[in-house]
C-alpha positions as CSV (number, residue, x, y, z in Angstrom):
1,M,0.0,0.0,0.0
2,K,1.3,3.4,-0.9
3,K,0.5,6.5,1.1
4,Y,2.1,9.9,1.3
5,I,3.5,12.4,3.8
6,W,2.5,16.0,3.6
7,G,5.1,18.8,4.0
8,R,6.1,22.3,2.9
9,V,9.2,22.8,0.8
10,G,11.1,26.0,0.5
11,I,12.2,26.8,-3.1
12,S,13.9,29.5,-5.1
13,F,13.3,30.4,-8.8
14,H,15.9,31.9,-11.1
15,L,14.0,34.5,-13.2
16,T,14.6,36.7,-16.2
17,E,13.9,40.4,-15.8
18,E,10.7,39.9,-17.7
19,E,9.6,37.0,-15.4
20,F,10.4,39.1,-12.4
21,R,8.4,42.0,-13.8
22,I,5.4,39.7,-14.3
23,L,5.6,38.4,-10.7
24,S,6.2,41.7,-9.0
25,S,3.8,43.9,-10.9
26,G,0.7,42.4,-9.3
27,M,-1.3,43.3,-12.4
28,D,-2.0,39.9,-13.8
29,E,-2.3,37.2,-11.2
30,D,-3.3,34.5,-13.7
31,K,-0.2,35.2,-15.7
32,A,2.0,35.0,-12.5
33,V,0.4,31.7,-11.4
34,D,0.9,30.3,-14.9
35,L,4.5,31.3,-14.9
36,L,5.2,29.7,-11.5
37,R,3.3,26.5,-12.4
38,S,5.4,26.3,-15.7
39,K,8.6,26.7,-13.7
40,L,7.6,24.0,-11.3
41,A,6.5,21.6,-14.0
42,S,9.8,22.0,-15.9
43,G,11.9,21.7,-12.8
44,E,13.2,25.3,-13.0
45,F,13.6,25.7,-9.3
46,L,16.0,24.9,-6.5
47,P,15.1,23.6,-3.1
48,S,16.1,26.2,-0.5
49,G,15.0,27.6,2.8
50,E,12.7,26.1,5.4
51,T,11.3,22.7,4.6
52,Y,9.3,20.6,7.0
53,F,7.0,17.6,7.4
54,P,4.7,18.2,10.4
55,V,3.3,15.8,12.9
56,G,-0.2,15.0,11.7
57,G,0.3,16.2,8.1
58,D,-2.8,17.5,6.5
59,G,-5.2,15.1,8.3
60,D,-6.0,13.1,5.1
61,V,-6.7,9.4,5.7
62,D,-4.4,8.4,2.8
63,G,-1.4,10.1,4.5
64,W,1.1,8.7,6.9
65,M,1.1,10.3,10.3
66,L,4.6,11.2,11.5
67,S,5.4,10.8,15.2
68,E,7.7,13.8,15.2
69,E,8.3,16.7,12.9
70,I,11.0,16.4,10.2
71,T,12.7,19.7,9.5
72,L,15.3,20.2,6.8
73,D,17.4,23.3,6.0
74,L,18.0,23.2,2.3
């Protein structure tokens, strides 16, 4: 049986000036979301920052429940 654990992963994106302008302008949220989803799907990101898998996860019955929090500094 496969289950999953839930966690939050800190990541960084390398952006062009145009990509940064799109994200920082706040004018077109849909375009910004599409840009970030595209970067995630193509693997254009680096793990960095606070990453953790909390006790209890997200409460979904298909998830494993950790007995203690796992924290990584990436």
